[in-house]
C-alpha positions as CSV (number, residue, x, y, z in Angstrom):
1,R,-1.1,-0.3,-2.2
2,V,2.6,0.2,-2.2
3,T,4.7,-2.5,-0.9
4,S,8.6,-2.7,-0.5
5,D,8.5,-5.0,-3.4
6,T,6.4,-2.6,-5.6
7,A,8.7,0.4,-4.6
8,L,11.9,-1.8,-5.5
9,T,10.5,-2.8,-8.8
10,F,9.7,0.8,-9.5
11,L,13.2,1.9,-8.7
12,Q,14.8,-0.7,-10.7
13,S,12.5,0.3,-13.7
14,I,14.1,3.8,-13.5
15,K,17.5,2.6,-13.5
16,Y,18.2,2.7,-9.8
17,S,19.9,-0.3,-8.4
18,Y,18.8,-0.8,-4.8
19,T,18.6,-4.2,-3.0
20,K,15.7,-4.9,-0.9
21,Q,17.8,-4.6,2.2
22,E,18.9,-1.2,1.1
23,L,15.5,0.0,0.5
24,L,14.4,-1.2,3.8
25,E,17.3,0.7,5.6
26,S,16.4,3.8,3.8
27,E,12.7,3.6,5.0
28,L,14.1,2.8,8.6
29,A,16.3,6.0,8.3
30,V,13.5,8.2,7.2
31,L,11.2,6.9,10.0
32,N,13.9,7.4,12.6
33,T,14.8,10.9,11.3
34,L,11.1,11.9,11.6
35,H,11.0,10.2,15.3
36,F,8.2,8.0,14.2
37,H,6.7,5.7,16.7
38,I,4.1,3.0,16.2
39,N,1.5,3.5,18.9
40,V,0.0,0.4,19.4
41,S,-3.0,0.3,21.9
42,T,-2.9,-3.2,23.9
43,P,-5.1,-4.2,26.8
44,L,-2.1,-3.6,29.2
45,V,-2.0,-0.1,28.1
46,Y,-5.7,0.3,29.0
47,V,-5.2,-1.6,32.2
48,E,-2.2,0.5,33.2
49,L,-4.1,3.7,32.5
50,L,-7.0,2.8,34.4
51,L,-4.9,1.8,37.3
52,E,-3.4,5.2,37.2
53,V,-6.8,7.0,37.1
54,L,-8.2,4.9,39.9
55,G,-5.0,5.9,42.0
56,Y,-5.4,9.4,41.1
57,N,-9.1,9.2,42.0
58,G,-8.3,8.2,45.6
59,C,-9.5,4.6,45.0
60,L,-7.8,2.9,47.8
61,L,-6.1,-0.2,46.3
62,P,-2.7,-1.8,46.7
63,A,-1.2,-0.5,43.5
64,K,1.9,-2.7,42.8
65,P,0.3,-6.0,43.7
66,L,-2.8,-5.2,41.8
67,H,-0.9,-4.2,38.6
68,Q,1.1,-7.5,38.8
69,L,-1.9,-9.3,39.3
70,C,-3.6,-7.7,36.4
71,V,-0.7,-8.8,34.2
72,Q,-1.1,-12.1,35.3
73,L,-4.9,-12.1,34.6
74,L,-4.4,-10.6,31.2
75,D,-2.0,-13.5,30.5
76,F,-4.8,-15.9,31.7
77,C,-7.5,-14.3,29.7
78,Y,-5.5,-14.8,26.4
79,L,-4.9,-18.5,27.4
80,T,-8.6,-19.1,28.2
81,R,-10.0,-16.5,25.8
82,E,-12.5,-18.7,24.1
83,T,-13.9,-20.2,27.3
84,I,-14.2,-16.7,29.0
85,Y,-16.0,-15.0,26.1
86,D,-18.1,-18.1,25.7
87,T,-19.3,-17.6,29.2
88,L,-19.8,-13.8,28.6
89,L,-22.0,-14.6,25.4
90,K,-24.0,-17.2,27.3
91,I,-24.7,-14.8,30.2
92,A,-25.6,-11.8,27.7
93,I,-28.1,-13.8,25.7
94,E,-29.3,-16.0,28.7
95,N,-29.0,-19.1,26.5
96,S,-26.5,-21.9,26.4
97,T,-26.8,-22.4,22.6
98,P,-26.3,-19.0,20.7
99,S,-27.3,-18.5,17.1
100,K,-24.8,-17.6,14.4
101,L,-26.1,-14.2,14.4
102,Q,-25.6,-13.8,18.1
103,I,-22.2,-15.1,17.8
104,T,-21.5,-12.6,14.8
105,K,-22.7,-9.5,16.8
106,F,-20.7,-10.6,20.0
107,L,-17.5,-10.3,18.1
108,T,-17.3,-6.6,18.9
109,V,-17.3,-7.6,22.5
110,K,-14.3,-9.7,21.9
111,E,-12.4,-6.8,20.4
112,D,-13.2,-4.2,23.3
113,F,-10.0,-3.8,25.0
114,M,-11.5,-1.4,27.5
115,L,-14.0,-4.0,28.6
116,L,-11.2,-6.5,28.9
117,A,-9.2,-4.1,30.8
118,V,-12.1,-3.3,33.5
119,G,-12.9,-6.9,33.8
120,V,-9.4,-7.8,34.5
121,I,-9.0,-4.9,37.1
122,S,-12.5,-5.9,38.7
123,A,-11.4,-9.6,39.0
124,G,-7.9,-8.6,40.4
125,V,-9.5,-6.2,43.1
126,F,-12.1,-9.0,44.0
127,I,-9.3,-11.5,44.4
128,L,-6.8,-9.1,46.3
129,S,-9.1,-6.8,48.2
130,P,-12.8,-8.1,48.1
131,G,-13.8,-5.2,50.6
132,H,-12.8,-2.7,47.9
133,W,-14.4,-4.5,45.0
134,E,-17.9,-2.5,44.9
135,Q,-15.9,1.0,45.1
136,A,-13.7,-0.1,42.4
137,V,-16.4,-1.0,40.1
138,E,-18.1,2.2,40.7
139,H,-15.0,4.0,39.8
140,L,-14.4,2.0,36.7
141,N,-18.1,2.5,35.8
142,C,-17.5,6.4,36.2
143,I,-14.2,6.4,34.2
144,T,-15.2,4.5,31.3
145,S,-19.1,4.3,31.3
146,I,-19.0,0.7,31.3
147,T,-22.0,-0.5,33.1
148,P,-21.4,-2.2,36.5
149,Q,-23.3,-5.3,35.3
150,S,-21.0,-5.6,32.4
151,I,-18.0,-5.2,34.7
152,L,-19.5,-7.6,37.1
153,E,-20.1,-10.3,34.2
154,F,-16.9,-10.0,32.8
155,S,-14.9,-10.3,36.3
156,Y,-17.3,-13.4,37.0
157,A,-16.3,-14.9,33.9
158,V,-12.6,-14.5,34.7
159,V,-12.9,-15.6,38.5
160,R,-15.3,-18.6,37.3
161,R,-12.6,-19.8,34.8
162,I,-9.6,-19.4,37.6
163,V,-11.5,-21.5,40.1
164,G,-12.8,-23.9,37.3
165,S,-16.4,-23.7,38.5
166,T,-19.2,-24.9,36.2
167,T,-22.2,-23.2,38.4
168,P,-22.9,-19.6,38.9
């Protein structure tokens, strides 16, 4: 693995006198010349993409208010992440005390940005426009192949956390 420190040491060993700042500026100049952009996928990117597809597919939802609510719900999900995912795990295993193996296997769910996005959109539709909720879940299922049951469970965990309910 080559780091900036390794590169600097190498350059100095062959009698080039660069400072770390000069080396970093040189790397940045090369990246800018190549028009290099870091493409980082975030849950918000998934939410926005799915909202666009829903609109394109004719799913009648209030686009701007739904987007704003989804952004707030994403923030909420990050702030209450452990509780929401703990609820999902307990729903998935139908047990209130998961084993270490079940917790380990569940980590992939925590890393699934698409599941987070459909859950947030579903919860947002449920809050803003409950009459369109089933249609939105059907569309999200068709777009992502995430089961309606998984979408329902995620949105349930989010809404449950919002209202502070301890019973299903």
